[in-house]
C-alpha positions as a Python dict, from the first residue, in 0.01 Angstrom:
ca = {
    (1, 'M'): (0, 0, 0),
    (2, 'D'): (236, 115, -166),
    (3, 'T'): (460, -272, -333),
    (4, 'I'): (785, -78, -443),
    (5, 'K'): (825, 158, -70),
    (6, 'Q'): (755, -174, 142),
    (7, 'L'): (986, -393, -113),
    (8, 'Q'): (1272, -72, -30),
    (9, 'W'): (1172, -110, 370),
    (10, 'R'): (1259, -458, 341),
    (11, 'Y'): (1603, -553, 402),
    (12, 'A'): (1805, -881, 546),
    (13, 'T'): (1716, -799, 902),
    (14, 'K'): (2093, -907, 1085),
    (15, 'K'): (1915, -793, 1464),
    (16, 'F'): (1618, -903, 1551),
    (17, 'D'): (1423, -714, 1876),
    (18, 'A'): (1340, -1085, 2089),
    (19, 'D'): (1125, -913, 2286),
    (20, 'K'): (876, -812, 1988),
    (21, 'K'): (671, -1179, 1872),
    (22, 'L'): (404, -1146, 1502),
    (23, 'S'): (33, -1191, 1622),
    (24, 'K'): (-124, -1521, 1513),
    (25, 'N'): (-339, -1385, 1209),
    (26, 'K'): (-4, -1222, 1075),
    (27, 'L'): (135, -1600, 1130),
    (28, 'D'): (-170, -1752, 982),
    (29, 'I'): (-82, -1535, 708),
    (30, 'L'): (261, -1700, 692),
    (31, 'K'): (175, -1988, 705),
    (32, 'Q'): (-149, -1922, 356),
    (33, 'A'): (86, -1723, 193),
    (34, 'F'): (346, -1972, 203),
    (35, 'N'): (34, -2278, 110),
    (36, 'L'): (-67, -2115, -172),
    (37, 'T'): (265, -2053, -380),
    (38, 'A'): (379, -2191, -680),
    (39, 'T'): (513, -2490, -786),
    (40, 'S'): (633, -2678, -1056),
    (41, 'Y'): (256, -2870, -1183),
    (42, 'G'): (100, -2777, -850),
    (43, 'L'): (271, -3090, -671),
    (44, 'Q'): (326, -2942, -297),
    (45, 'T'): (701, -3128, -232),
    (46, 'I'): (825, -2840, 30),
    (47, 'S'): (680, -2792, 361),
    (48, 'L'): (733, -2507, 669),
    (49, 'V'): (910, -2618, 926),
    (50, 'I'): (817, -2294, 1202),
    (51, 'V'): (940, -2297, 1511),
    (52, 'E'): (831, -2076, 1855),
    (53, 'D'): (1060, -2268, 2116),
    (54, 'K'): (1351, -2102, 2160),
    (55, 'A'): (1602, -2370, 2400),
    (56, 'I'): (1556, -2506, 2068),
    (57, 'R'): (1595, -2268, 1883),
    (58, 'A'): (1903, -2178, 2085),
    (59, 'S'): (2056, -2524, 1993),
    (60, 'L'): (2081, -2426, 1636),
    (61, 'V'): (2298, -2142, 1717),
    (62, 'E'): (2541, -2323, 1653),
    (63, 'H'): (2494, -2518, 1351),
    (64, 'S'): (2368, -2166, 1157),
    (65, 'Y'): (2745, -1986, 1212),
    (66, 'N'): (2651, -1825, 1563),
    (67, 'Q'): (2350, -1630, 1289),
    (68, 'K'): (2143, -1517, 1660),
    (69, 'Q'): (1884, -1403, 1411),
    (70, 'V'): (1792, -1829, 1459),
    (71, 'L'): (1723, -1688, 1814),
    (72, 'E'): (1616, -1335, 1876),
    (73, 'A'): (1369, -1353, 1570),
    (74, 'S'): (969, -1448, 1685),
    (75, 'H'): (968, -1815, 1514),
    (76, 'L'): (1239, -1933, 1275),
    (77, 'L'): (1030, -2032, 924),
    (78, 'V'): (1245, -2387, 859),
    (79, 'I'): (1177, -2414, 435),
    (80, 'C'): (1146, -2785, 351),
    (81, 'I'): (1184, -3052, 78),
    (82, 'Q'): (1031, -3413, 96),
    (83, 'D'): (1367, -3657, 47),
    (84, 'N'): (1214, -3869, -217),
    (85, 'I'): (903, -3815, -419),
    (86, 'K'): (674, -4116, -388),
    (87, 'K'): (485, -4235, -675),
    (88, 'F'): (166, -4185, -399),
    (89, 'D'): (249, -3861, -360),
    (90, 'V'): (143, -3811, -757),
    (91, 'N'): (-151, -4051, -683),
    (92, 'D'): (-258, -3809, -357),
    (93, 'Y'): (-209, -3501, -575),
    (94, 'Y'): (-454, -3609, -851),
    (95, 'K'): (-735, -3694, -635),
    (96, 'N'): (-733, -3370, -507),
    (97, 'I'): (-770, -3251, -824),
    (98, 'K'): (-1051, -3452, -841),
    (99, 'A'): (-1210, -3387, -517),
    (100, 'I'): (-1173, -3035, -509),
    (101, 'R'): (-1284, -2959, -900),
    (102, 'N'): (-1465, -3233, -975),
    (103, 'T'): (-1268, -3316, -1293),
    (104, 'P'): (-1312, -3664, -1411),
    (105, 'D'): (-1079, -3951, -1451),
    (106, 'N'): (-1029, -3900, -1842),
    (107, 'I'): (-910, -3603, -1798),
    (108, 'L'): (-725, -3640, -1463),
    (109, 'E'): (-490, -3959, -1596),
    (110, 'P'): (-333, -3899, -1912),
    (111, 'Y'): (-186, -3565, -1661),
    (112, 'R'): (-130, -3830, -1359),
    (113, 'K'): (30, -4084, -1569),
    (114, 'G'): (308, -3786, -1762),
    (115, 'L'): (379, -3609, -1366),
    (116, 'A'): (414, -4028, -1280),
    (117, 'E'): (678, -4134, -1533),
    (118, 'I'): (845, -3768, -1491),
    (119, 'M'): (962, -3806, -1128),
    (120, 'G'): (964, -4212, -1174),
    (121, 'S'): (1240, -4102, -1433),
    (122, 'M'): (1415, -3890, -1154),
    (123, 'T'): (1719, -3999, -905),
    (124, 'I'): (1667, -3922, -551),
    (125, 'N'): (1930, -3642, -621),
    (126, 'E'): (1786, -3466, -891),
    (127, 'Q'): (1397, -3515, -709),
    (128, 'Q'): (1623, -3283, -352),
    (129, 'Q'): (1713, -2993, -617),
    (130, 'W'): (1382, -3021, -824),
    (131, 'S'): (1212, -2994, -445),
    (132, 'T'): (1428, -2673, -354),
    (133, 'N'): (1368, -2478, -706),
    (134, 'Q'): (1039, -2507, -524),
    (135, 'A'): (1173, -2363, -217),
    (136, 'Y'): (1322, -2090, -396),
    (137, 'I'): (987, -1948, -486),
    (138, 'A'): (829, -2033, -200),
    (139, 'L'): (1104, -1762, -7),
    (140, 'G'): (1110, -1508, -259),
    (141, 'N'): (657, -1551, -149),
    (142, 'L'): (725, -1517, 156),
    (143, 'M'): (917, -1226, 149),
    (144, 'T'): (742, -1014, 24),
    (145, 'I'): (456, -1097, 189),
    (146, 'C'): (652, -1009, 508),
    (147, 'A'): (736, -725, 340),
    (148, 'I'): (386, -624, 279),
    (149, 'E'): (270, -737, 641),
    (150, 'N'): (595, -474, 792),
    (151, 'I'): (748, -869, 927),
    (152, 'D'): (1074, -830, 885),
    (153, 'S'): (1297, -1171, 796),
    (154, 'C'): (1660, -1248, 659),
    (155, 'P'): (1665, -1534, 439),
    (156, 'M'): (1959, -1787, 511),
    (157, 'E'): (2165, -2063, 320),
    (158, 'G'): (2376, -2080, 574),
    (159, 'F'): (2324, -2334, 749),
    (160, 'I'): (2418, -2746, 862),
    (161, 'S'): (2174, -2883, 728),
    (162, 'K'): (2242, -3231, 855),
    (163, 'K'): (2248, -3087, 1221),
    (164, 'Y'): (1872, -2931, 1220),
    (165, 'D'): (1739, -3277, 1042),
    (166, 'S'): (1884, -3378, 1365),
    (167, 'I'): (1720, -3172, 1594),
    (168, 'L'): (1426, -3081, 1429),
    (169, 'K'): (1404, -3504, 1378),
    (170, 'L'): (1279, -3438, 1061),
    (171, 'K'): (1455, -3764, 869),
    (172, 'D'): (1121, -3871, 1084),
    (173, 'K'): (862, -3648, 899),
    (174, 'G'): (1072, -3727, 514),
    (175, 'L'): (1215, -3430, 533),
    (176, 'K'): (1526, -3253, 519),
    (177, 'S'): (1651, -2843, 570),
    (178, 'V'): (1680, -2620, 282),
    (179, 'L'): (1644, -2246, 377),
    (180, 'L'): (1581, -2068, 676),
    (181, 'L'): (1353, -1756, 759),
    (182, 'P'): (1415, -1546, 1129),
    (183, 'V'): (1075, -1327, 1071),
    (184, 'G'): (963, -1118, 1351),
    (185, 'Y'): (1043, -780, 1426),
    (186, 'R'): (1398, -584, 1414),
    (187, 'A'): (1575, -345, 1687),
    (188, 'K'): (1608, -39, 1720),
    (189, 'D'): (1964, -103, 1712),
    (190, 'D'): (2031, -259, 1443),
    (191, 'M'): (2179, 7, 1229),
    (192, 'F'): (2169, -218, 881),
    (193, 'S'): (1750, -169, 881),
    (194, 'G'): (1900, 265, 794),
    (195, 'F'): (2100, 155, 537),
    (196, 'K'): (2050, 266, 197),
    (197, 'K'): (1944, 25, -27),
    (198, 'V'): (2283, -94, -346),
    (199, 'R'): (2122, -220, -643),
    (200, 'K'): (2228, -150, -991),
    (201, 'P'): (2077, 45, -1214),
    (202, 'I'): (1703, -78, -1384),
    (203, 'K'): (1815, 26, -1713),
    (204, 'E'): (2106, -199, -1646),
    (205, 'T'): (1879, -543, -1518),
    (206, 'I'): (1584, -469, -1716),
    (207, 'I'): (1595, -625, -2066),
    (208, 'E'): (1204, -458, -2315),
    (209, 'I'): (1198, -590, -2658),
}
């Protein structure tokens, strides 16, 4: 696998082939990649909602500034954040560490207490911004995995979050949508697939000290 070649192959797909679907195996890879994404402190305050239902996606197009990728892609990935971070989220995280690693309480407790204090000192808006930062890490990770797996994707910020939250009933799950990633396979007549990448020369973006 030539990683750079795959990243050069990747582009923000403007038109998907609506008849081509991701296999269960490809979808499983994306699920695992999302779950393995690095997050600050390892506290996963982000979730991935996978929308396959065409009728639901059709209703989302108008709330995506009529970007048809939402409907034409094989699946629509909606990256969400928790609407707030509660004390039990931190406690559950450290319970999970103990269960998986069998780390003694006397080692974990100072870290648990410190993280609980950090999260508790944040306003709801600060918590949401912090979680949104984690969501962007997940988006970048998913885009790279898509490129490696020959899956086309299109990262999107242009949508009305409140409408998505309502249609997908995200509030009931304590979630808030922040980013979209339609995934699937490019249409043969998407003219953007043949465009050369426009990037600054490496010498202008990389500083070596």
